C-alpha positions in Angstrom: -0.2 5.9 18.0 0.7 8.8 15.4 2.6 6.7 13.4 -0.3 3.9 13.6 -2.7 6.1 12.4 -0.9 7.9 9.8 0.7 5.0 8.5 -2.9 3.4 8.7 -4.5 6.2 6.6 -1.6 6.8 4.3 -1.1 3.4 3.2 -4.7 2.6 3.3 -5.3 5.7 0.4 -2.1 4.2 -1.3 -3.7 0.7 -1.8 -6.7 2.0 -3.6 -7.0 1.0 -7.3 -3.4 -0.5 -6.5 -2.7 -3.6 -8.3 -2.2 -5.5 -5.4 -5.7 -4.8 -4.7 -6.7 -5.9 -7.9 -5.1 -9.5 -7.3 -6.9 -9.8 -4.0 -10.6 -9.3 -5.8 -9.5 -12.0 -8.3 -7.9 -14.1 -5.9 -11.3 -14.1 -3.6 -12.8 -15.0 -6.3 -11.0 -18.7 -6.3 -10.0 -18.7 -2.7 -12.0 -18.3 0.7 -12.3 -15.0 1.9 -10.1 -15.7 5.2 -7.7 -17.6 3.4 -7.0 -14.3 1.3 -6.8 -11.8 4.2 -4.9 -14.1 6.3 -2.3 -14.7 3.2 -2.1 -11.1 2.2 -1.6 -9.9 6.0 1.4 -12.4 6.2 2.7 -11.3 3.1 2.4 -7.5 3.7 3.8 -7.9 7.2 7.1 -9.2 5.5 7.5 -6.8 3.3 6.5 -3.7 5.2 8.6 -4.9 8.3 11.6 -4.8 5.5 10.3 -1.2 4.4 10.5 0.0 8.1 13.8 -0.9 8.5 15.0 0.5 5.7 13.1 3.5 6.3 14.6 3.8 9.7 18.0 3.4 8.6 17.4 6.1 5.8 15.5 8.3 8.8 18.5 8.4 11.2 21.4 9.3 8.6 19.5 12.3 7.4 18.5 15.6 9.0 14.1 16.0 9.2 13.9 18.8 7.3 16.2 17.4 4.2 13.8 14.4 4.4 10.4 16.0 5.0 11.2 17.7 1.2 11.8 14.2 -0.4 9.3 12.8 1.6 6.9 15.1 0.4 8.2 15.0 -3.3 8.2 11.0 -3.2 4.0 11.4 -1.8 3.1 14.1 -4.9 4.9 11.6 -7.0 2.7 8.7 -5.5 -0.2 10.3 -6.3 0.6 10.8 -10.0 1.3 7.2 -9.8 -2.5 6.5 -8.3 -3.5 8.9 -11.1 -2.2 7.0 -13.6 -3.4 3.7 -11.9 -2.5 0.2 -12.1 -3.4 -2.9 -14.1 -2.8 -6.3 -14.2 -0.3 -7.9 -16.7 -1.2 -10.6 -18.3 1.5 -13.0 -16.8 -0.3 -11.2 -13.0 -4.0 -12.3 -14.2 -2.8 -15.7 -15.2 -0.7 -16.1 -11.6 -3.6 -14.8 -9.6 -6.3 -16.9 -11.5 -4.5 -20.1 -11.4 -5.5 -22.9 -8.8 -2.8 -24.7 -6.6 -2.2 -26.7 -4.1 -1.8 -24.5 -1.1 -3.6 -21.4 -1.6 -2.6 -19.4 1.3 1.2 -19.6 0.0 0.0 -19.1 -3.5 -1.4 -16.1 -2.4 0.8 -14.8 0.3 3.4 -15.4 -2.6 2.3 -13.5 -5.3 1.4 -10.9 -3.1 5.4 -10.8 -1.5 6.3 -10.3 -5.2 3.9 -8.2 -5.9 4.7 -5.9 -3.0 8.5 -5.5 -3.6 9.0 -1.6 -5.0 5.6 -1.5 -5.0 4.0 2.2 -4.1 2.7 0.8 -0.7 6.1 0.0 -0.2 7.9 2.8 -1.1 5.4 5.1 1.1 6.4 2.8 4.2 10.0 3.3 3.6 8.7 7.3 3.3 6.8 7.0 6.3 9.2 5.3 8.5 12.1 7.8 8.0 10.1 10.0 10.4 7.6 8.2 12.3 8.4 5.3 14.9 9.2 2.0 13.1 6.8 -0.1 15.2 3.5 2.2 14.6 5.0 2.7 10.7 4.6 -1.4 10.7 1.2 -2.5 12.1 -0.3 0.9 10.8 0.5 -0.1 7.4 -0.1 -3.6 7.5 -3.5 -3.0 9.1 -4.5 -0.1 6.2 -3.3 -2.6 3.4 -5.3 -5.2 4.4 -8.0 -3.3 5.5 -8.0 -1.4 2.2 -7.8 -5.5 0.2 -10.8 -6.9 2.7 -13.0 -3.6 1.9 -11.7 -4.3 -2.2 -12.6 -7.7 -2.0 -16.1 -7.1 -0.1 -17.3 -4.5 -2.0 -16.2 -6.1 -5.2 -17.9 -9.4 -4.0 -21.2 -7.0 -3.7 -21.0 -4.4 -6.4 -18.7 -6.2 -9.1 -17.9 -3.9 -12.0 -19.7 -0.7 -11.6 -17.4 0.8 -8.7 -16.4 4.5 -9.3 -12.7 3.8 -10.0 -12.4 7.1 -11.4 -13.6 9.0 -8.3 -11.3 6.9 -5.8 -8.1 7.2 -8.2 -8.8 11.0 -7.8 -10.0 11.3 -4.3 -6.5 8.9 -3.4 -4.7 11.2 -5.5 -5.7 14.5 -3.6 -4.8 12.8 -0.6 -1.5 12.1 -1.4 -0.8 15.9 -3.2 -2.0 17.1 0.2 -0.1 15.2 2.5 3.0 15.7 -0.2 2.9 19.8 0.3 2.4 19.5 3.8 5.9 17.3 4.1 7.0 19.8 1.9 6.3 23.1 4.0 7.2 21.2 6.9 10.5 20.4 5.2 11.5 24.4 4.1 10.2 25.4 7.3 12.1 23.2 9.7 
């Protein structure tokens, strides 16, 4: 349960302002909400299962202290990445706005590709080095889907008046706090 809660919170925060969240909002303007959420869930579950497997292997191969320090540094970098922000490239914007025969597969495919190497994938790998694989997988998947569902809902209600800067700063601050905590834990182990 601890792995689930930690992964949920970290990935939910990591997803705020992420390009895949922007894609979710874009897809939601074209397709039904449930189609977009279902496709996001399927793609995220697959990518995060791979991420957890990778993180679990790394976690078994390295001692806890250095893993915590490396994870802490990674979280500090995720904080900086969050402050920098993400934007959809022109190609990603075109893919997200195209209508295809199968909306579910179009959205799932786009999300799968967008998540490869993304900070949420890397954060999931990092969490899986020290946390239980199942809780990390389910928590990271649910956290990402919840953040994307929130973005779709809030985006539909508020449009462009979202306080993006405040969200970025808040998310980055939480990443910095997690990073500092992990580094401290790694040094004191």
